[in-house]
N, C-alpha and C positions, 0 to 999 in steps of 0.2 A: 500615459507610462510608454515606456518602448516596449513591456512586457506586449502590451494590449496592440499595437502597430504588425505583430506577427501574426496576428490570428485574424480569422474572420468571422463575420455574424455578428448577431446580436451579444454585445460586450455586457451587457445585463445580468444578459442568463449566463456566461461566463463566468461572471463575479458572483452568483447565486451558486454555482457547484462548485467553487474555492472555497467559501464558505462553509457549507455543509459537510466537505470533505474535510475543513478543519475540525469541526464537531464531530464528527464520523471517529477520525483519529484520536482524539483526547476520552471520548466517550466510550468507545472501542478500548482503548489502554486500561480504563479505570475498570472496566467491568468485566473482562477476562481474567483477574488476580488469581481467582479460583478454580477457574480451568486451567490455567499456567500451574497452581500447586498441583493441581489432581494431576494432569497429563504431563507436564514438563518440566515436573523437580523444581518449580518453584521459579522457572525463567520467563519474567514476565515479558520483557520483549519480545518472545518469541511471537505471539499473536499481535502484539505493535507491527512490528517488522512485515510479518506474511500480511496484516491488513495492508498496510503500508504499501506491499509490491502489488496486492489487488486494486488499489484504488491510482496508483498509477498507471496500471494496466487499462484501467476504465477510462482514464482521462485520455489515455493514448489513442484506444477506440471511439474515444468522443472526437477526437482530434480527426481521425484519419477519416471518421463517418461523415462529417463535416467537410471534408475536401470531395468529397465526391459529390458531383450533382445531384440534385435530389431527384430529377426526373428519371435517373437509371436504376434507383428502387421499385420504381416500376416493374422493371424486367426482372428483379433480383427478389420482389415478393414472390413471384411464380417459381423461382427455384426453391426459396426458403421453404414455401409452402409442401413443394413434393419431398423437400429433406426432413420438414416436421411433424409430419403425420406418421409415415412409416417410425420416426422415433418416438413419436408418442405412443404407439404400439408396445414397440419392443421395450418399453418403458413398463407400460401396465402389467405387460406380462413375466418380463425377466428382470426389469430393474430391481435396483437395492432396496430392499422392502427396509423401513425404519419407520418403529410407531404404527405399524400396518397400513403404512404406506409404501407404495411402488413409486416414489417420486424422481429417482436419482438414478442415473447411467454413469457407472464406473470405466473409466478408460486403462485399457489394460497396460501394463508395463510400467506407466507413471502413477497409474495409483488414483489419478485427477476425477473426481465425484461432479456431475452439473446435472442440474434441471432442466430436461426437455421443455418443460411447461416455457421457459422464460424463452426460448427460440420461437415455440410456436405462437406465443403471445404477441410479440413484435410483429412476427411474419403475417399473421392473420391480419392485425391493424392495418399494416400498408398495403396489404392484400386487397381487404375491402376498402380502403382510400383510393385504389387504382380501380376497381371494380364502379364504384360510385361516382368516378369522374368520367370513365369511358360510356357510364349510361343513363347521363344528364338528359340528352335529346329524349330518351323514352323510361324516365326515371318513373313516372307513374302508373307503368305498364305491369300489373304481375307476372307475366310468364318471361318477358324477355329482359326485365331490372331486378326484380325481388327475388324469384325465386333461383338465379346464378348467385344474388349476394346471400341469401338466407342459408345455402345448403354449406359452406365451410363454415362459418358461425356455427353452427349444431354439430359437425362433424369437429371440429377442435376442441370445442368446450365440452362434450361429451365424452371425449379421451380424454380431456384433463379431470373432470368431475370425479372419476372413483377413487383416485388418490389425494387428491386437492381440490376441494369445492371453493375457497376463499379464492382463489386464484381464475378458477371457471367463472364464477359467481362476477367477479369484477371486470374478468374480460366479456362478459357476455352484456354487462351493462357499460360499457364502454363501446362496443359495438351497437349498443341500440341509442344512444347519445349521436354515433356516427351517422346512421341508417337516419335519425331526424334533421339533423344538420346536412344530411346529404339528400333531404326532400322525397324519401320514400314516402309514400301514402302512410296515414294515422294507423289505419283499420289495418295495413298490413304489420307494421307494428307490435300493435296488439296482438296480431293473428300467431306473429311469430312468438312473443311472450306468452301466449296461450300453449302453443307448442310443445317450449322450452320445460313449461311446469306440467304439463299431461306427461312428457317422455320423464323427467327427472321423478314423477311420482310413480311411474311404472318402474323406475330404478330402483326406490325405495322400497317397493313392494317385490323386488326379486332379491333385494339384499335381507328383507325380512325372514324368507325363505331359503335363503342359503346358508348352508350350516357356518361358512366362514364368518357372515354380518358384513366385514369389510370393514368398512372406516363406520359404518350407521353407529354404532355404540358411542362413538367418541363425537358425532357430531349431538346426538342426541342428549350426552352428558351435558357438552359446553352450552345448550339451549337450557338444560331443564337447570344446570346452576346459576346461571344469568337470570333466568325469571325468580328462582329461590331469593339468590342475594344469600344465603346461609354463608360464613366464613370457613367453614369447614369444606366444605365444597367449592370454594373461591382461593384456593391458596395462592395460586399468579395473581390475582386481582388485587386479593387484601395486601400481598407484599407490595405492589404497586402503588396503592394507594397509601400505605405507610410512608414511601418514598416520595410520592408526591406532595404530601401531610406535612415532612419536614423539610422540605426543599424551604419552603417559605418566599419571598421575594426574591432576593439576591442569593441562594443557595449556600450549601455547606463549601462550595469552592473545589477547584477541579482535584478528584483523588480520593475524596474525603467523603463518598458513597459507603452508606453500611449495608443498604437493602441489597447490593450488587453479592453480596455472601449467602442469601437469602432468597432472590429473585429467579424463578428458572429462565433460563438464556435471555438476560439483562443483557446482552450483546446484539441481541436481531429482534425477537418479537417486542421486547419491553425497555428498547432502549429510550425512547422518548421519556422514561418514566425515570430513569438515570439521571438524563440530563435535566430534566426537571430537580430532583436532588441536590445535583452539583450547581447547577446554574441558575435553581430558583424560575421564578415566575418569568424574567428578563429573559432566561435563557429559552425557554419553551416560548415566548414571544415571537424571539428572532428567528427562531427553525419555524414557526407557521407561515411569519412574515417571509421568509425565503420560498416557500410553496408557492404563495398566493401569488408572488413577484412573481414567480414562474409561469403561472398561471395567466396572469395579465401580461405580462412578453410573449406569452406564445398566442393567447388572442390577438394582440397587434400584429404579429405575423402574419395569423391566419387574414386579416383583411386588409393587409399589403402583398398579400403572395400572388404571385404572377397568375397562376393557373387555379381551376379547380384542384387539381390532384396535387399542388403544395398545400392548398388551405387544409383539405382533409388529413392529407401526413401531418402536418403541423398540430393538427386540431387531436387527431386519435392520438399521436406519441403524447401529448402536454397533459390531455384530458386521463389517460391512462397513468400517468405517474402522479400528479396531484390528487388524484382518486385514490391510489393506495395507499398514498402518504395520509390523508385525511383518515381512512380505515386504520390504520396502525395507530396513529394517535389516540384514535376514538376508542379503540380498544385499550390502550394502557390507561385512559381515564374511563373505564367502565361504562362507554356509551354504548358501544356493541360487543356482543360474545366476543370470546377470544377465537383469532382465526387463524395466524401464523403467517399473515403478510408482514414483509420486513419492510422498515421505515427508507425507501429509494434514497440512493447515495451515502445513508449516514450507517444503517445496519451491516452488520460483519456477515459477509458471503462473497462469493464468488461470480457466479453468472448471474445474480440478481442484480451487482453494479455494474459488471458488464456491459449486459443488456440495458440498463439504464442509460450507460455513457453513451452507448449508438444510439438510443433514442433521443437522447438529447442533442448528440452530432446531427443525427438527422433533421431536426427542427433548425441547428444553426448553418445547416446546407439549404434550408430554403430562405431562410434570412440574408443568409451570401448573396445568392441570386438576386432578390428583392434589393439588396444595398448597391448591387452592381447595373442595376436598371435603372435605379435614382439616378445613380453618377451620370449614367450615358444620358439621361434625358438632360440633367445641369448641363453638360458638356454640350448637348445639342442647341437648348435654350440660350445658351451663350454666346454660341456661334451666328445664330440667328440673329440677334442681338448686336452682333460685331463685336463682343467683345473673345478676346483670346484666351484659349483653354490652355492649362498645363500641358506642356511638351510631350508628358508621358500618358497621359488620360485615354488618349486615342486608343494607342498601343494595347494598354494594361486590359482594357474593358472592349477592346475590339469585337472580341468574340460573343460578348456577354449578350441574351436574347430579349 
């Protein structure tokens, strides 16, 4: 198709993103009806148009990110870390407080809110990939390799955890897997895990003795409700189960959800339940398959990447997105306690979709450079065999590494 000739990188990933975006538009439009009647005087198109604009901006950011050569992100990550840590501190103490959590910063004049943790999450993954690639020669050494990698992980996750435990936990686990892939000594990885548990324990003790308690009550209630399984204490989960059970194999068809009127946050945290209700088991399988394909293509890019930085970068971005997606879906079907993590590229939200787009764009950037190298190698092989290469091949890829 002509549209695919104008973009670079893995075409399958582009297709996955488009399919997930279509699911997102349909599911968000269907699930925001109650929200529209409550806040927009019944204008159901308001949230559809808003979400469509957010998706277009996310796809635009993905396209721009994939145009940048992936090696530049090594330097960009340093600047991003320099910006994100002060932003996390600022959010922690002066951010917009919703549900006893200071997760958002509100931009003056335009009155737009964004989560600084989304910036910090992507910045940390890229920065850890940079450090791991630079330290490969002494990767088993504690002082020169492990300590420099450990410190930014602990700092960023510690600044995120007071307001958003689920994001901090998923980011920490992503970094742990990255350290394992990066050949960090296993005893150091377990040591870091132990340090994190000890620090979190001290943090819990601090909250227990603090007048405000912070998010401790919310975390405790979610875990206790998940363990007890009592219907009265698990309203969200029970409504999600009803949505899933009434969906059947083929679903109620788009726009026919009834649980969207009862389920809290059906357009974000529990959007997967709405998808199952309207599209049935078939729709659920398609969505799950999209994320599995994204993981498979990400691993393929890792295996063919030109250098260690590209490999670590792609794996970190890919694993983070797929891991988050399966946590969200596990919450919807009551495998895990309620977390509040959105479904990447599907749930309604601004910064989540935008930084997901950037992360996928970075993966495509690595894929694009790999494709260039393969074309150059094929051209060279053809020339060595005495075959004539296409006239424009040498010019287009002359600067490829």
